Every structure is written in C-alpha cells, then in structure tokens.
N, CA, C and O of each residue as an XYZ file, in Angstrom:
880
protein
N       0.826     -1.210      0.000
C       0.000      0.000      0.000
C       0.865      1.268      0.000
O       0.589      2.222     -0.728
N       1.939      1.258      0.848
C       2.828      2.410      0.881
C       3.441      2.659     -0.485
O       3.543      3.802     -0.930
N       3.849      1.581     -1.151
C       4.486      1.709     -2.459
C       3.550      2.378     -3.457
O       3.964      3.261     -4.209
N       2.295      1.958     -3.462
C       1.327      2.507     -4.422
C       1.028      3.971     -4.119
O       1.066      4.818     -5.011
N       0.724      4.267     -2.832
C       0.344      5.612     -2.445
C       1.495      6.604     -2.631
O       1.317      7.684     -3.195
N       2.679      6.214     -2.144
C       3.821      7.129     -2.216
C       4.276      7.341     -3.650
O       4.568      8.465     -4.056
N       4.334      6.264     -4.410
C       4.751      6.381     -5.812
C       3.769      7.243     -6.597
O       4.176      8.088     -7.394
N       2.479      7.027     -6.371
C       1.459      7.827     -7.047
C       1.586      9.304     -6.713
O       1.485     10.161     -7.591
N       1.809      9.593     -5.432
C       1.977     10.982     -4.991
C       3.191     11.619     -5.652
O       3.121     12.751     -6.132
N       4.301     10.892     -5.675
C       5.537     11.424     -6.251
C       5.411     11.671     -7.759
O       5.926     12.663     -8.277
N       4.727     10.770     -8.451
C       4.537     10.934     -9.900
C       3.708     12.189    -10.172
O       4.044     12.982    -11.051
N       2.629     12.363     -9.416
C       1.777     13.549     -9.589
C       2.573     14.818     -9.315
O       2.469     15.802    -10.047
N       3.371     14.781     -8.248
C       4.196     15.941     -7.880
C       5.184     16.303     -8.981
O       5.242     17.453     -9.418
N       5.963     15.317     -9.430
C       6.997     15.579    -10.435
C       6.393     16.050    -11.757
O       6.882     17.002    -12.365
N       5.343     15.388    -12.192
C       4.696     15.770    -13.448
C       4.115     17.173    -13.350
O       4.208     17.959    -14.292
N       3.512     17.484    -12.199
C       2.881     18.787    -12.010
C       3.886     19.928    -12.072
O       3.707     20.875    -12.837
N       4.954     19.839    -11.262
C       5.891     20.966    -11.210
C       6.672     21.130    -12.509
O       6.936     22.252    -12.941
N       7.042     20.009    -13.131
C       7.789     20.106    -14.389
C       6.886     20.649    -15.499
O       7.315     21.482    -16.297
N       5.642     20.179    -15.549
C       4.706     20.651    -16.568
C       4.423     22.146    -16.412
O       4.452     22.898    -17.387
N       4.151     22.566    -15.180
C       3.904     23.989    -14.944
C       5.139     24.820    -15.293
O       5.028     25.924    -15.826
N       6.312     24.274    -14.987
C       7.553     24.967    -15.313
C       7.730     25.141    -16.807
O       8.103     26.217    -17.274
N       7.461     24.079    -17.561
C       7.590     24.140    -19.020
C       6.606     25.149    -19.604
O       6.951     25.916    -20.503
N       5.378     25.142    -19.088
C       4.368     26.097    -19.564
C       4.834     27.528    -19.327
O       4.686     28.385    -20.198
N       5.405     27.791    -18.131
C       5.869     29.143    -17.824
C       7.037     29.561    -18.714
O       7.129     30.721    -19.113
N       7.922     28.625    -19.023
C       9.056     28.938    -19.897
C       8.577     29.240    -21.310
O       9.055     30.176    -21.951
N       7.626     28.438    -21.789
C       7.166     28.585    -23.174
C       6.184     29.746    -23.369
O       6.217     30.427    -24.394
N       5.319     29.964    -22.388
C       4.251     30.970    -22.547
C       4.512     32.275    -21.796
O       3.865     33.289    -22.059
N       5.443     32.243    -20.881
C       5.725     33.455    -20.119
C       6.295     34.546    -21.004
O       7.145     34.286    -21.857
N       5.827     35.763    -20.799
C       6.274     36.880    -21.623
C       7.345     37.733    -20.942
O       7.941     38.608    -21.570
N       7.582     37.476    -19.667
C       8.585     38.262    -18.945
C       9.747     37.377    -18.515
O       9.616     36.157    -18.427
N      10.876     38.005    -18.251
C      12.040     37.264    -17.750
C      11.723     36.607    -16.421
O      12.178     35.498    -16.139
N      10.932     37.307    -15.599
C      10.567     36.771    -14.281
C       9.817     35.452    -14.411
O      10.146     34.479    -13.733
N       8.806     35.419    -15.285
C       8.008     34.203    -15.445
C       8.829     33.065    -16.028
O       8.721     31.925    -15.576
N       9.645     33.364    -17.022
C      10.487     32.328    -17.622
C      11.484     31.779    -16.595
O      11.733     30.574    -16.542
N      12.048     32.672    -15.785
C      12.981     32.225    -14.751
C      12.259     31.374    -13.719
O      12.806     30.385    -13.230
N      11.032     31.758    -13.388
C      10.233     30.974    -12.448
C       9.992     29.576    -13.026
O      10.022     28.581    -12.301
N       9.754     29.516    -14.335
C       9.565     28.225    -14.981
C      10.816     27.360    -14.916
O      10.741     26.163    -14.637
N      11.966     27.976    -15.178
C      13.241     27.246    -15.078
C      13.449     26.743    -13.657
O      13.930     25.630    -13.442
N      13.081     27.573    -12.696
C      13.194     27.199    -11.284
C      12.327     25.981    -10.977
O      12.765     25.069    -10.276
N      11.094     25.961    -11.502
C      10.179     24.841    -11.279
C      10.707     23.560    -11.917
O      10.627     22.484    -11.325
N      11.245     23.682    -13.124
C      11.813     22.510    -13.802
C      13.020     21.980    -13.031
O      13.192     20.769    -12.894
N      13.847     22.884    -12.531
C      15.014     22.494    -11.720
C      14.562     21.727    -10.482
O      15.166     20.722    -10.105
N      13.500     22.209     -9.860
C      12.950     21.543     -8.675
C      12.503     20.124     -9.007
O      12.880     19.170     -8.326
N      11.696     19.993    -10.060
C      11.160     18.685    -10.413
C      12.218     17.697    -10.870
O      12.247     16.554    -10.412
N      13.092     18.138    -11.777
C      14.134     17.235    -12.283
C      15.116     16.851    -11.181
O      15.560     15.706    -11.104
N      15.452     17.827    -10.322
C      16.366     17.544     -9.220
C      15.792     16.523     -8.257
O      16.485     15.590     -7.854
N      14.535     16.692     -7.887
C      13.892     15.754     -6.956
C      13.720     14.370     -7.572
O      13.688     13.370     -6.856
N      13.609     14.311     -8.894
C      13.411     13.013     -9.549
C      14.596     12.074     -9.334
O      14.428     10.855     -9.332
N      15.792     12.636     -9.151
C      16.976     11.793     -8.933
C      16.868     10.998     -7.633
O      17.479      9.939     -7.488
N      16.087     11.520     -6.696
C      15.888     10.805     -5.433
C      14.567     10.033     -5.425
O      14.503      8.902     -4.944
N      13.525     10.650     -5.959
C      12.192     10.048     -5.877
C      12.012      8.853     -6.816
O      11.318      7.898     -6.468
N      12.626      8.895     -7.994
C      12.489      7.769     -8.930
C      13.141      6.502     -8.372
O      12.502      5.450     -8.377
N      14.409      6.561     -7.883
C      14.980      5.359     -7.260
C      14.171      4.891     -6.052
O      14.056      3.690     -5.809
N      13.612      5.833     -5.297
C      12.799      5.463     -4.131
C      11.533      4.715     -4.564
O      11.140      3.728     -3.944
N      10.909      5.200     -5.631
C       9.714      4.530     -6.140
C      10.057      3.121     -6.633
O       9.327      2.167     -6.363
N      11.173      3.000     -7.355
C      11.608      1.684     -7.831
C      11.889      0.745     -6.668
O      11.552     -0.438     -6.712
N      12.511      1.289     -5.628
C      12.833      0.477     -4.452
C      11.563     -0.015     -3.757
O      11.457     -1.189     -3.404
N      10.614      0.880     -3.565
C       9.377      0.521     -2.883
C       8.565     -0.501     -3.667
O       7.884     -1.350     -3.091
N       8.649     -0.404     -4.983
C       7.847     -1.286     -5.835
C       8.548     -2.596     -6.185
O       7.953     -3.471     -6.815
N       9.821     -2.736     -5.778
C      10.554     -3.969     -6.110
C      11.129     -4.638     -4.860
O      10.401     -5.278     -4.101
N      12.425     -4.486     -4.653
C      13.101     -5.268     -3.601
C      13.297     -4.529     -2.278
O      13.888     -5.080     -1.350
N      12.815     -3.300     -2.177
C      12.933     -2.577     -0.907
C      14.042     -1.537     -0.905
O      14.955     -1.575     -1.730
N      13.945     -0.612      0.035
C      14.886      0.499      0.121
C      16.323      0.051      0.358
O      17.261      0.680     -0.131
N      16.496     -1.039      1.111
C      17.844     -1.511      1.448
C      18.642     -1.881      0.199
O      19.866     -1.758      0.181
N      17.953     -2.330     -0.832
C      18.627     -2.755     -2.065
C      19.039     -1.572     -2.944
O      19.798     -1.739     -3.899
N      18.542     -0.390     -2.620
C      18.804      0.789     -3.446
C      19.558      1.871     -2.662
O      19.447      3.055     -2.980
N      20.308      1.475     -1.661
C      20.996      2.429     -0.799
C      21.904      3.376     -1.581
O      21.880      4.585     -1.352
N      22.691      2.844     -2.489
C      23.628      3.666     -3.262
C      22.871      4.628     -4.173
O      23.166      5.823     -4.199
N      21.903      4.114     -4.913
C      21.123      4.947     -5.831
C      20.383      6.047     -5.078
O      20.327      7.189     -5.534
N      19.817      5.700     -3.922
C      19.095      6.686     -3.118
C      20.043      7.748     -2.567
O      19.701      8.929     -2.501
N      21.231      7.313     -2.175
C      22.218      8.247     -1.639
C      22.702      9.225     -2.692
O      22.807     10.425     -2.438
N      22.995      8.707     -3.876
C      23.427      9.574     -4.976
C      22.302     10.539     -5.355
O      22.540     11.720     -5.609
N      21.086     10.021     -5.389
C      19.936     10.864     -5.706
C      19.732     11.964     -4.680
O      19.413     13.101     -5.026
N      19.920     11.617     -3.419
C      19.780     12.604     -2.346
C      20.851     13.685     -2.471
O      20.585     14.863     -2.232
N      22.059     13.279     -2.847
C      23.157     14.225     -3.047
C      22.826     15.200     -4.186
O      22.985     16.412     -4.039
N      22.365     14.661     -5.318
C      22.020     15.516     -6.462
C      20.889     16.467     -6.100
O      20.922     17.647     -6.450
N      19.890     15.949     -5.398
C      18.763     16.783     -4.987
C      19.216     17.912     -4.070
O      18.694     19.024     -4.150
N      20.183     17.635     -3.201
C      20.708     18.665     -2.306
C      21.334     19.813     -3.091
O      21.195     20.979     -2.721
N      22.022     19.473     -4.173
C      22.641     20.498     -5.012
C      21.581     21.278     -5.780
O      21.616     22.508     -5.814
N      20.636     20.567     -6.397
C      19.624     21.249     -7.213
C      18.704     22.121     -6.362
O      18.224     23.151     -6.835
N      18.454     21.726     -5.120
C      17.631     22.564     -4.242
C      18.357     23.856     -3.902
O      17.728     24.899     -3.729
N      19.667     23.788     -3.808
C      20.460     24.996     -3.578
C      20.334     25.939     -4.777
O      20.169     27.148     -4.616
N      20.416     25.363     -5.984
C      20.246     26.151     -7.208
C      18.833     26.739     -7.258
O      18.643     27.877     -7.685
N      17.852     25.960     -6.822
C      16.460     26.416     -6.780
C      16.333     27.720     -5.996
O      15.642     28.641     -6.432
N      16.995     27.804     -4.845
C      16.890     29.012     -4.026
C      17.677     30.183     -4.609
O      17.309     31.341     -4.412
N      18.752     29.886     -5.321
C      19.462     30.963     -6.024
C      18.541     31.561     -7.092
O      18.453     32.781     -7.229
N      17.863     30.701     -7.839
C      16.942     31.167     -8.879
C      15.780     31.942     -8.268
O      15.337     32.947     -8.825
N      15.284     31.473     -7.121
C      14.179     32.165     -6.454
C      14.616     33.555     -5.997
O      13.828     34.500     -6.016
N      15.859     33.667     -5.594
C      16.406     34.973     -5.221
C      16.358     35.931     -6.411
O      16.010     37.101     -6.256
N      16.709     35.429     -7.603
C      16.682     36.283     -8.795
C      15.257     36.571     -9.267
O      15.003     37.600     -9.892
N      14.339     35.670     -8.969
C      12.928     35.964     -9.227
C      12.510     37.166     -8.387
O      11.816     38.062     -8.866
N      12.942     37.170     -7.129
C      12.651     38.296     -6.225
C      13.224     39.591     -6.783
O      12.541     40.615     -6.773
N      14.457     39.572     -7.269
C      15.090     40.772     -7.814
C      14.345     41.283     -9.050
O      14.143     42.487     -9.208
N      13.943     40.370     -9.913
C      13.228     40.773    -11.126
C      11.834     41.300    -10.802
O      11.398     42.313    -11.350
N      11.152     40.609     -9.919
C       9.766     40.997     -9.622
C       9.685     42.383     -8.995
O       8.808     43.178     -9.333
N      10.598     42.661     -8.088
C      10.543     43.938     -7.370
C      11.568     44.948     -7.892
O      11.854     45.964     -7.259
N      12.116     44.622     -9.087
C      13.039     45.534     -9.776
C      14.151     46.027     -8.845
O      14.413     47.225     -8.729
N      14.779     45.076     -8.201
C      15.838     45.386     -7.239
C      17.142     45.648     -7.969
O      17.569     44.840     -8.793
N      17.763     46.754     -7.677
C      19.062     47.109     -8.249
C      20.104     47.149     -7.133
O      19.787     47.411     -5.973
N      21.345     46.884     -7.511
C      22.405     46.937     -6.512
C      22.296     45.805     -5.494
O      22.097     44.642     -5.845
N      22.433     46.180     -4.229
C      22.402     45.209     -3.124
C      23.399     44.072     -3.359
O      23.068     42.895     -3.219
N      24.625     44.453     -3.720
C      25.660     43.457     -3.993
C      25.993     42.615     -2.769
O      26.309     41.430     -2.878
N      25.916     43.248     -1.603
C      26.206     42.512     -0.374
C      25.229     41.372     -0.160
O      25.607     40.297      0.304
N      23.978     41.610     -0.499
C      22.935     40.594     -0.369
C      23.179     39.446     -1.340
O      23.053     38.274     -0.985
N      23.527     39.803     -2.565
C      23.813     38.782     -3.575
C      25.017     37.941     -3.172
O      25.013     36.719     -3.326
N      26.044     38.602     -2.658
C      27.235     37.878     -2.198
C      26.873     36.923     -1.070
O      27.368     35.797     -1.016
N      26.005     37.380     -0.167
C      25.585     36.532      0.953
C      24.886     35.260      0.458
O      25.125     34.167      0.970
N      24.018     35.426     -0.549
C      23.310     34.272     -1.112
C      24.307     33.282     -1.702
O      24.198     32.074     -1.488
N      25.280     33.805     -2.449
C      26.255     32.923     -3.091
C      27.209     32.275     -2.091
O      27.596     31.118     -2.256
N      27.580     33.014     -1.068
C      28.457     32.438     -0.032
C      27.753     31.273      0.657
O      28.347     30.216      0.868
N      26.486     31.474      1.005
C      25.720     30.408      1.656
C      25.534     29.223      0.711
O      25.622     28.071      1.134
N      25.276     29.506     -0.572
C      25.091     28.432     -1.551
C      26.377     27.634     -1.742
O      26.354     26.404     -1.787
N      27.490     28.340     -1.851
C      28.787     27.665     -2.024
C      29.133     26.844     -0.783
O      29.649     25.732     -0.889
N      28.845     27.404      0.395
C      29.105     26.677      1.644
C      28.269     25.405      1.695
O      28.760     24.343      2.079
N      27.016     25.519      1.309
C      26.114     24.355      1.290
C      26.637     23.274      0.347
O      26.725     22.105      0.723
N      26.983     23.669     -0.880
C      27.466     22.701     -1.865
C      28.796     22.090     -1.424
O      29.014     20.886     -1.565
N      29.681     22.933     -0.889
C      30.983     22.441     -0.420
C      30.809     21.397      0.680
O      31.492     20.373      0.681
N      29.898     21.656      1.613
C      29.643     20.711      2.704
C      29.046     19.409      2.167
O      29.309     18.330      2.699
N      28.247     19.522      1.116
C      27.664     18.319      0.507
C      28.733     17.437     -0.144
O      28.548     16.227     -0.275
N      29.850     18.046     -0.549
C      30.903     17.315     -1.250
C      31.835     16.546     -0.317
O      32.588     15.684     -0.772
N      31.793     16.842      0.966
C      32.675     16.162      1.909
C      32.329     14.666      1.982
O      31.157     14.299      2.069
N      33.356     13.810      1.946
C      33.100     12.360      2.014
C      32.462     11.925      3.334
O      31.843     10.863      3.413
N      32.621     12.760      4.377
C      32.034     12.424      5.677
C      30.514     12.345      5.644
O      29.897     11.809      6.564
N      29.902     12.884      4.574
C      28.442     12.773      4.435
C      28.012     11.318      4.246
O      26.902     10.932      4.613
N      28.904     10.528      3.672
C      28.632      9.097      3.452
C      27.276      8.903      2.760
O      26.422      8.152      3.230
N      27.108      9.591      1.648
C      25.842      9.571      0.924
C      25.368      8.166      0.565
O      24.175      7.870      0.631
N      26.308      7.306      0.187
C      25.919      5.981     -0.303
C      25.897      4.921      0.797
O      25.799      3.726      0.520
N      25.988      5.368      2.029
C      25.966      4.438      3.158
C      24.594      4.431      3.831
O      23.898      5.446      3.873
N      24.231      3.280      4.345
C      22.957      3.162      5.072
C      23.072      3.781      6.461
O      22.067      4.005      7.136
N      24.318      4.056      6.884
C      24.543      4.615      8.220
C      25.174      5.999      8.122
O      26.146      6.290      8.820
N      24.630      6.851      7.261
C      25.147      8.213      7.102
C      24.982      8.981      8.414
O      23.926      8.904      9.041
N      26.022      9.730      8.841
C      25.972     10.424     10.127
C      24.986     11.588     10.160
O      24.912     12.380      9.221
N      24.239     11.680     11.241
C      23.291     12.777     11.426
C      24.012     14.121     11.482
O      23.506     15.122     10.976
N      25.199     14.143     12.100
C      25.933     15.402     12.286
C      26.167     16.117     10.957
O      26.010     17.335     10.876
N      26.544     15.368      9.911
C      26.803     16.007      8.621
C      25.509     16.396      7.928
O      25.490     17.316      7.110
N      24.442     15.709      8.246
C      23.141     16.126      7.744
C      22.773     17.493      8.294
O      22.147     18.304      7.612
N      23.172     17.738      9.538
C      22.915     19.037     10.174
C      23.855     20.098      9.608
O      23.421     21.200      9.272
N      25.148     19.766      9.501
C      26.137     20.737      9.023
C      25.752     21.299      7.653
O      25.733     22.514      7.456
N      25.445     20.405      6.711
C      25.180     20.859      5.337
C      23.860     21.619      5.223
O      23.652     22.367      4.268
N      22.977     21.429      6.192
C      21.688     22.118      6.131
C      21.684     23.464      6.855
O      20.707     24.206      6.755
N      22.747     23.792      7.578
C      22.812     25.099      8.248
C      22.849     26.238      7.225
O      22.006     27.132      7.301
N      23.792     26.246      6.266
C      23.769     27.333      5.270
C      22.520     27.295      4.399
O      22.043     28.336      3.946
N      21.992     26.102      4.167
C      20.766     25.963      3.370
C      19.584     26.627      4.086
O      18.792     27.338      3.467
N      19.477     26.389      5.382
C      18.405     27.001      6.172
C      18.555     28.517      6.236
O      17.567     29.251      6.211
N      19.805     28.979      6.319
C      20.050     30.432      6.341
C      19.659     31.067      5.010
O      19.116     32.172      4.981
N      19.935     30.368      3.906
C      19.486     30.836      2.588
C      17.969     30.972      2.571
O      17.418     31.982      2.135
N      17.311     29.924      3.058
C      15.858     29.923      3.097
C      15.314     31.059      3.939
O      14.350     31.719      3.551
N      15.929     31.289      5.093
C      15.492     32.363      5.991
C      15.626     33.723      5.310
O      14.749     34.579      5.425
N      16.728     33.904      4.606
C      16.968     35.166      3.898
C      15.900     35.386      2.822
O      15.365     36.487      2.689
N      15.593     34.334      2.058
C      14.579     34.436      1.008
C      13.205     34.707      1.611
O      12.421     35.477      1.057
N      12.914     34.076      2.743
C      11.636     34.289      3.430
C      11.460     35.761      3.790
O      10.417     36.359      3.524
N      12.493     36.332      4.398
C      12.438     37.733      4.826
C      12.279     38.661      3.617
O      11.497     39.611      3.656
N      13.022     38.380      2.548
C      12.965     39.228      1.351
C      11.570     39.246      0.731
O      11.043     40.313      0.417
N      10.974     38.070      0.556
C       9.650     38.004     -0.049
C       8.572     38.575      0.875
O       7.632     39.220      0.410
N       8.707     38.339      2.166
C       7.716     38.861      3.109
C       7.703     40.391      3.088
O       6.649     41.016      2.974
N       8.894     40.978      3.200
C       8.992     42.438      3.248
C       8.585     43.076      1.920
O       7.846     44.061      1.905
N       9.063     42.523      0.815
C       8.785     43.124     -0.486
C       7.311     43.004     -0.867
O       6.729     43.956     -1.387
N       6.702     41.843     -0.613
C       5.288     41.672     -0.944
C       4.428     42.634     -0.135
O       3.437     43.172     -0.628
N       4.825     42.838      1.110
C       4.067     43.749      1.974
C       4.247     45.196      1.518
O       3.277     45.950      1.439
N       5.475     45.577      1.221
C       5.756     46.957      0.809
C       5.095     47.312     -0.519
O       4.658     48.446     -0.717
N       5.024     46.335     -1.431
C       4.475     46.587     -2.765
C       2.997     46.190     -2.872
O       2.404     46.272     -3.948
N       2.408     45.761     -1.748
C       1.006     45.321     -1.747
C       0.780     44.266     -2.838
O      -0.202     44.303     -3.580
N       1.712     43.344     -2.902
C       1.714     42.309     -3.938
C       0.838     41.137     -3.498
O       1.314     40.222     -2.825
N      -0.427     41.163     -3.872
C      -1.354     40.117     -3.442
C      -1.041     38.759     -4.077
O      -1.297     37.719     -3.470
N      -0.496     38.764     -5.281
C      -0.193     37.500     -5.957
C       0.900     36.711     -5.233
O       0.863     35.482     -5.175
N       1.865     37.437     -4.689
C       3.000     36.778     -4.031
C       2.970     36.933     -2.508
O       3.981     36.706     -1.843
N       1.819     37.316     -1.957
C       1.782     37.602     -0.520
C       2.033     36.363      0.344
O       2.433     36.486      1.502
N       1.800     35.168     -0.216
C       2.028     33.943      0.557
C       3.294     33.197      0.128
O       3.555     32.090      0.599
N       4.074     33.804     -0.763
C       5.298     33.129     -1.202
C       6.205     32.814     -0.021
O       6.756     31.717      0.073
N       6.357     33.784      0.880
C       7.213     33.569      2.050
C       6.716     32.386      2.872
O       7.511     31.615      3.409
N       5.371     32.249      2.969
C       4.781     31.191      3.788
C       5.061     29.809      3.216
O       5.261     28.854      3.967
N       5.077     29.697      1.891
C       5.375     28.393      1.283
C       6.782     27.936      1.665
O       7.021     26.747      1.877
N       7.698     28.881      1.749
C       9.079     28.545      2.101
C       9.180     28.234      3.597
O       9.894     27.316      4.000
N       8.461     29.005      4.410
C       8.420     28.733      5.854
C       7.930     27.308      6.099
O       8.530     26.565      6.875
N       6.849     26.935      5.440
C       6.272     25.603      5.633
C       7.214     24.508      5.145
O       7.348     23.467      5.788
N       7.863     24.743      4.009
C       8.767     23.722      3.474
C       9.889     23.419      4.460
O      10.252     22.259      4.652
N      10.438     24.454      5.082
C      11.504     24.234      6.062
C      10.957     23.693      7.382
O      11.614     22.896      8.050
N       9.766     24.123      7.752
C       9.155     23.649      8.998
C       8.930     22.139      8.943
O       9.056     21.453      9.957
N       8.599     21.628      7.771
C       8.382     20.186      7.621
C       9.684     19.432      7.341
O       9.809     18.252      7.667
N      10.647     20.121      6.737
C      11.905     19.473      6.345
C      12.866     19.282      7.519
O      13.488     18.227      7.646
N      12.988     20.282      8.364
C      13.960     20.226      9.471
C      13.733     19.038     10.418
O      14.701     18.367     10.775
N      12.486     18.752     10.838
C      12.288     17.569     11.687
C      12.693     16.265     11.002
O      13.143     15.327     11.661
N      12.533     16.207      9.678
C      12.934     14.999      8.945
C      14.438     14.810      9.041
O      14.920     13.703      9.276
N      15.180     15.905      8.856
C      16.649     15.849      8.953
C      17.075     15.376     10.336
O      17.982     14.554     10.468
N      16.418     15.897     11.362
C      16.835     15.639     12.738
C      16.369     14.300     13.286
O      17.090     13.665     14.055
N      15.170     13.859     12.903
C      14.569     12.724     13.613
C      14.152     11.532     12.755
O      13.783     10.491     13.298
N      14.201     11.658     11.427
C      13.679     10.589     10.575
C      14.403      9.258     10.767
O      13.791      8.196     10.648
N      15.713      9.309     11.067
C      16.470      8.063     11.237
C      16.062      7.306     12.497
O      16.067      6.075     12.520
N      15.709      8.050     13.541
C      15.329      7.403     14.804
C      13.815      7.204     14.932
O      13.351      6.283     15.605
N      13.051      8.091     14.270
C      11.590      7.976     14.298
C      11.112      7.992     12.845
O      10.769      9.053     12.323
N      11.083      6.839     12.190
C      10.763      6.768     10.755
C       9.453      7.464     10.368
O       9.333      7.977      9.256
N       8.479      7.485     11.270
C       7.192      8.098     10.966
C       7.325      9.593     10.651
O       6.500     10.164      9.938
N       8.377     10.215     11.195
C       8.616     11.638     10.939
C       8.846     11.880      9.447
O       8.584     12.972      8.941
N       9.334     10.861      8.752
C       9.567     10.974      7.321
C       8.319     11.339      6.530
O       8.410     11.836      5.408
N       7.147     11.088      7.123
C       5.880     11.438      6.459
C       5.745     12.942      6.247
O       4.948     13.387      5.421
N       6.529     13.731      6.999
C       6.465     15.189      6.848
C       6.973     15.654      5.481
O       6.771     16.803      5.089
N       7.632     14.743      4.767
C       8.086     15.103      3.422
C       6.902     15.320      2.476
O       7.033     15.996      1.456
N       5.756     14.747      2.818
C       4.569     14.930      1.974
C       4.071     16.373      2.034
O       3.922     17.000      0.985
N       3.803     16.934      3.242
C       3.408     18.350      3.270
C       4.518     19.290      2.808
O       4.244     20.366      2.277
N       5.793     18.875      3.014
C       6.906     19.699      2.519
C       6.840     19.799      0.994
O       7.021     20.870      0.415
N       6.580     18.672      0.373
C       6.452     18.638     -1.080
C       5.267     19.483     -1.545
O       5.358     20.194     -2.545
N       4.159     19.399     -0.815
C       2.970     20.205     -1.150
C       3.283     21.696     -1.066
O       2.754     22.492     -1.843
N       4.141     22.068     -0.125
C       4.527     23.481      0.010
C       5.275     23.947     -1.236
O       5.092     25.077     -1.689
N       6.119     23.074     -1.787
C       6.844     23.443     -3.006
C       5.911     23.514     -4.209
O       6.090     24.356     -5.089
N       4.918     22.633     -4.247
C       3.926     22.714     -5.320
C       3.192     24.056     -5.221
O       2.915     24.692     -6.238
N       2.885     24.477     -4.009
C       2.225     25.768     -3.797
C       3.105     26.906     -4.311
O       2.615     27.847     -4.935
N       4.402     26.810     -4.044
C       5.347     27.822     -4.539
C       5.244     27.952     -6.063
O       5.114     29.054     -6.596
N       5.305     26.817     -6.746
C       5.245     26.817     -8.207
C       3.876     27.297     -8.694
O       3.780     28.029     -9.679
N       2.829     26.881     -7.999
C       1.470     27.261     -8.380
C       1.278     28.778     -8.296
O       0.580     29.364     -9.123
N       1.894     29.407     -7.302
C       1.809     30.867     -7.167
C       2.379     31.547     -8.411
O       1.787     32.488     -8.940
N       3.524     31.066     -8.867
C       4.134     31.637    -10.067
C       3.287     31.414    -11.303
O       3.150     32.305    -12.141
N       2.720     30.223    -11.415
C       1.878     29.881    -12.572
C       0.611     30.737    -12.587
O       0.236     31.275    -13.629
N      -0.045     30.864    -11.437
C      -1.268     31.659    -11.344
C      -0.987     33.136    -11.630
O      -1.806     33.831    -12.232
N       0.166     33.596    -11.194
C       0.549     34.993    -11.458
C       0.701     35.229    -12.945
O       0.312     36.282    -13.452
N       1.267     34.255    -13.654
C       1.397     34.373    -15.102
C       0.019     34.449    -15.761
O      -0.205     35.264    -16.655
N      -0.896     33.596    -15.313
C      -2.237     33.573    -15.892
C      -3.007     34.870    -15.622
O      -3.709     35.384    -16.493
N      -2.861     35.377    -14.417
C      -3.600     36.588    -14.052
C      -3.025     37.845    -14.707
O      -3.757     38.730    -15.149
N      -1.692     37.894    -14.755
C      -1.059     39.098    -15.277
C      -0.703     39.037    -16.746
O      -0.340     40.042    -17.358
N      -0.813     37.837    -17.304
C      -0.458     37.701    -18.710
C       1.004     37.957    -18.971
O       1.374     38.413    -20.052
N       1.866     37.661    -17.963
C       3.286     37.939    -18.127
C       3.977     36.881    -18.951
O       5.183     36.969    -19.182
C-alpha cells in the first residue's frame, strides 16, 4: 500500500511541477516568469533523482537494495535545491526591480557555495545506510540560512508593494523548512517523521502554483 500511495503521490508531484515549469518557460512573456519556470523545472528534475529510485525500491526489492542509488539521488537533490533558491532569489530581484544590493547577492552565493561544499565532503557518506546525522545538520545550516533570507525578502517586499499575488510566497518557504527540518533531525530514529516530506512537497507545489497563477492573471 505504501508503495502505491507514495509512488502515485511522487509521480503527480513531479509531473505537475515540471509541466507547470515548461508552460511558464514557453508561454511566459517576462524574464521573471520564464525564470520561475526554469526554477520549477530544476525543482522537479532535481527531486526526480531521489524520488524515482525510491519509487523503484518501494515497488521492487525494498529500500535496502537501493541504498547507493538513493544516496546519490539525495546528493544531487541537495545540489539542485540549492540552485532552486538561487533562482528564487533572482525571481525576487526581477519581480521587485531590485538594483544593486551586492552585499545581499554575495551573501546568497556564499551560503550556496558553503552548502554545496559541505555536501561534497566524504564524511556525508551519501551511499551508506549509516550516514551520520551530524553532517546532515552541518550541510543544512547554510541551506536554512538561505531559506530564511529568502523568506524575509519576499515577506517584506510583498508587503511593501502590496503584492497580493505573491503575498504567501514567504509562507510556502516557511512551511517547506518547517516540515523538512524535523525529517533531517529525527527521521532516522523515528521513521514516521519521514511522512512530513509529503506536506513539505505540497509546500513546493504551492510555490510553483503561485508563479503559474501569477502568469495567468497578469499575462506575463
């Protein structure tokens, strides 16, 4: 039952975000919308490296038989999610016509580089069934700081510009991290916590849906 339900959910998620992303790239008339589409495609394709092996594992011989594939997929997803937030930062700059703020841009890149660099350390033991929790925490510190920065930027800008279309963008990111952090910390010891990845995924779908709806409403 888990295999059917989880695989079905993941297929719907991946198809939805990638399809919406492609539509935004092809039909979007502004750089912002096209970039949002690229961001959505990056999200979907990146997550597929982890979710597809997981679906195969659940539907065949079990997760234990796919440890290496799942680990590599998780590593790739960690990198693509970092790129996702860099792209979201540039969506913010385009939407609110932000000029300058080089210090802010440098901060985003420093955190992104730190995140990717930490992901590259062999101590992460990506392909091991006994990957250390400590490195899971280390690599997610700069990632969480990136997320926090993006949350603050979208919250303040949407409020200042009375941007009703993007007024909940910050909330989608808040929710994604609120559901993701407990998984990082407790999923290995309390497997049921892993179920929080479902609402986390829904939060990302909401993020993409906001961009898609904005394109439809504004004709961008």
